[in-house]
BAZARO-521329 format. One line per 10 residues: number of its first residue (from 1); their letters; for each residue z, y, x of N, C-alpha, C, CB. Coordinates in steps of 0.02 Angstrom, whole numbers, m for minus. Each point is the difference from the previous one (the first is absolute). Glycine has a CB too. Layout:
N
NUM	a	Z Y X Z Y X Z Y X Z Y X ~ ... $
# end
This chain:
110
1	xxxxxxxxxx	0 m59 42 0 59 m42 0 62 44 61 m62 m92 ~ m106 108 78 m6 62 39 42 54 m33 m116 m33 38 ~ 172 48 m7 44 51 m28 m11 65 38 86 m87 m33 ~ m107 140 m4 m12 64 31 64 40 5 m117 m1 m44 ~ 122 40 98 58 44 8 m14 62 m41 26 m44 117 ~ 23 64 m157 m8 58 m42 16 63 40 29 m67 m103 ~ m72 117 98 10 64 35 35 47 m48 m103 m17 73 ~ 156 49 m50 36 47 m42 m45 59 m17 109 m35 52 ~ m106 56 m115 m41 56 m22 34 65 18 m47 m69 m94 ~ 30 94 153 28 64 23 m57 49 10 99 m59 55 $
11	xxxxxxxxxx	m82 123 m52 m51 50 14 m35 m14 66 65 85 m65 ~ m25 m106 114 m27 m14 66 m50 m58 m1 107 43 50 ~ m92 m95 m89 m44 m58 m5 m67 20 m32 100 m76 m8 ~ m98 120 m41 m62 24 m31 m38 46 48 53 m10 m114 ~ m17 57 146 m32 48 45 m32 m34 60 82 85 m36 ~ m50 m137 62 m26 m34 60 m57 m48 m18 112 10 52 ~ m120 m25 m116 m52 m47 m20 24 m72 m1 m83 78 46 ~ 146 m89 m30 28 m68 m3 m6 m26 m73 80 25 97 ~ m71 20 m144 m10 m16 m71 m61 38 m25 124 m21 m18 ~ m161 m7 m27 m53 35 m35 m68 m2 32 87 71 m39 $
21	xxxxxxxxxx	m96 m107 94 m66 0 32 m32 m69 2 38 96 68 ~ m7 m145 m98 m28 m67 1 m54 m6 m54 110 m47 42 ~ m172 37 m21 m57 m3 m46 7 m58 m49 m71 51 88 ~ 109 m102 m70 10 m58 m44 33 21 m65 9 m74 101 ~ 30 127 m99 37 22 m60 m31 63 m31 103 m49 49 ~ m160 70 m25 m32 60 m27 m50 m19 m55 14 58 111 ~ m21 m14 m159 m51 m9 m51 m21 69 m25 46 m114 m34 ~ m105 117 6 m25 62 m27 35 14 m66 m113 m17 56 ~ 136 78 m64 32 19 m63 m51 2 m56 87 67 63 ~ m67 m84 m123 m47 3 m56 m24 71 m10 57 m98 m55 $
31	xxxxxxxxxx	m119 106 30 m28 67 m10 41 41 m48 m113 m46 23 ~ 146 13 m71 43 36 m47 57 35 36 m29 m83 m90 ~ 55 51 143 54 29 39 m24 63 36 53 m114 14 ~ m112 108 18 m28 57 36 m13 58 m49 m53 m77 85 ~ 26 61 m144 m13 52 m50 65 32 m24 m103 m62 m36 ~ 156 23 28 64 27 m22 30 46 53 18 m103 m69 ~ m23 83 132 25 42 54 m39 66 3 35 m103 66 ~ m101 99 m69 m41 60 1 17 46 m58 m92 m64 57 ~ 99 35 m116 15 40 m60 68 33 6 m70 m77 m69 ~ 119 41 95 67 29 5 3 55 52 48 m110 m34 $
41	xxxxxxxxxx	m92 107 85 m2 52 52 m53 53 m14 40 m85 81 ~ m77 77 m136 m53 47 m17 m57 m1 50 86 70 m53 ~ m103 m130 78 m53 m7 49 m64 m28 m31 87 m17 89 ~ m144 36 m62 m64 m28 m20 m40 m14 62 2 64 m110 ~ m28 m124 114 m40 m20 58 m69 33 m5 63 m110 9 ~ m86 137 48 m67 29 3 m35 m27 62 37 105 m61 ~ m101 m95 64 m39 m19 59 m28 63 30 m28 m114 m48 ~ 35 121 114 m25 59 34 m29 m22 67 85 74 m57 ~ m141 m45 75 m31 m15 65 20 55 49 m98 m61 m55 ~ 125 40 111 23 47 52 m30 m21 67 107 23 m64 $
51	xxxxxxxxxx	m116 25 108 m24 m18 67 50 m47 35 m61 111 8 ~ 34 m160 27 41 m50 35 50 34 47 m94 m83 m8 ~ 70 135 45 45 34 47 59 33 m36 m98 20 75 ~ 87 6 m135 54 31 m38 51 m52 m21 m79 88 m41 ~ 56 m145 18 46 m54 m19 40 m24 60 m79 m36 m91 ~ 46 27 148 36 m21 61 52 51 20 m102 m63 37 ~ 86 127 m44 48 53 17 60 m4 m47 m93 74 43 ~ 80 m84 m108 54 m7 m48 45 m59 18 m72 50 m90 ~ 41 m105 110 38 m60 18 45 13 60 m92 m72 m46 ~ 67 107 96 41 16 59 59 45 m19 m101 m10 73 $
61	xxxxxxxxxx	88 60 m113 53 46 m22 51 m38 m42 m80 97 2 ~ 55 m140 m47 45 m38 m43 46 m46 40 m87 5 m90 ~ 59 m40 140 41 m44 42 55 41 35 m99 m77 18 ~ 80 136 6 49 44 33 58 16 m46 m92 49 70 ~ 77 m40 m135 52 18 m49 31 m61 m34 m59 107 m19 ~ 35 m166 36 29 m62 m28 m17 m11 m73 91 13 81 ~ m151 10 m102 m22 m12 m69 m71 m25 1 77 90 m43 ~ m102 m110 m15 m69 m21 m6 m46 60 m3 36 m104 m59 ~ m99 94 76 m46 58 1 m17 24 m70 m47 m42 107 ~ 46 m1 m157 m15 22 m68 56 43 m29 m69 m103 m16 $
71	xxxxxxxxxx	132 84 24 53 46 m22 m2 67 37 71 m99 m27 ~ m91 97 91 m7 63 38 m55 43 m31 39 m58 105 ~ m95 28 m121 m55 37 m32 23 30 m67 m84 m76 56 ~ 120 36 m95 25 23 m65 46 60 10 m9 m117 m47 ~ 54 113 97 46 54 14 m37 64 20 86 m84 35 ~ m135 77 8 m38 59 23 m38 31 m59 m12 m51 115 ~ m17 11 m158 m35 27 m59 49 35 m46 m85 m91 8 ~ 144 62 m18 50 32 m42 24 66 29 36 m113 m39 ~ m33 119 104 19 63 31 m54 53 m7 70 m64 82 ~ m133 43 m83 m56 47 m4 m8 29 m70 m56 m64 91 $
81	xxxxxxxxxx	66 23 m142 m17 20 m68 37 64 m23 m21 m120 m24 ~ 86 128 33 32 62 m23 m31 63 30 105 m64 m14 ~ m120 62 79 m31 58 32 m72 11 m26 71 m19 102 ~ m107 m36 m112 m67 5 m28 1 29 m70 m34 m97 69 ~ 82 77 m110 6 28 m67 18 74 2 34 m113 m42 ~ 10 132 88 17 71 7 m62 41 17 116 m31 38 ~ m158 5 6 m62 34 19 m46 9 m60 10 m48 115 ~ m16 m5 m156 m43 3 m60 27 52 m49 m32 m121 15 ~ 97 120 m27 30 48 m47 m9 71 26 84 m86 m35 ~ m72 97 99 m8 67 29 m72 24 m7 93 m24 81 $
91	xxxxxxxxxx	m140 m19 m69 m70 17 m7 m15 24 m72 m30 m83 90 ~ 54 44 m139 m14 18 m69 38 62 m22 m20 m120 m24 ~ 80 131 51 36 62 m14 m38 60 27 109 m63 3 ~ m137 56 57 m40 54 30 m62 14 m43 41 m32 114 ~ m74 m21 m135 m60 9 m42 19 33 m66 m53 m102 52 ~ 109 82 m81 22 31 m63 16 73 11 47 m110 m39 ~ m18 128 95 14 69 16 m64 40 6 104 m35 59 ~ m155 6 m28 m65 33 6 m31 13 m69 m17 m55 112 ~ 22 6 m155 m27 7 m68 39 55 m38 m34 m122 m1 ~ 100 122 8 40 52 m32 m20 69 24 95 m80 m10 $
101	xxxxxxxxxx	m106 87 75 m22 65 29 m67 20 m28 64 m24 105 ~ m110 m23 m109 m66 14 m27 4 22 m73 m50 m84 79 ~ 93 51 m118 8 18 m71 28 71 m6 19 m120 m29 ~ 29 138 72 28 67 0 m54 52 15 112 m47 35 ~ m155 32 14 m54 46 17 m48 9 m59 9 m35 121 ~ m25 m20 m156 m45 4 m57 31 41 m57 m47 m111 33 ~ 114 102 m42 34 38 m52 m3 75 15 75 m98 m22 ~ m64 115 85 m1 71 20 m71 29 m8 95 m21 81 ~ m145 m19 m67 m70 23 m4 m23 8 m72 m23 m56 108 ~ 55 20 m154 m22 2 m70 23 60 m38 0 m121 2 $
# end
């Protein structure tokens, strides 16, 4: 009889890979599980084509920070969007101001 030694479930055992890395015990999660996780986190999978060099650069940066490159990309995009939205709003506020000025000029001319 082959009796396996049980490894204590500690943070260190998971971090070192002593637990959780045996392919014999791995399986693909059902698609319903992936969909539930995405829905609970408000995520949607998309496909995007990027230059290979850009992806490799993201991977190097991600390794340096101890995260995956896709979460790094998501973080960078999330940081960009608020500033991008501010730029769009400012542009439209400026355009609205120009229109208001033009209307005032037309009123004075009439």
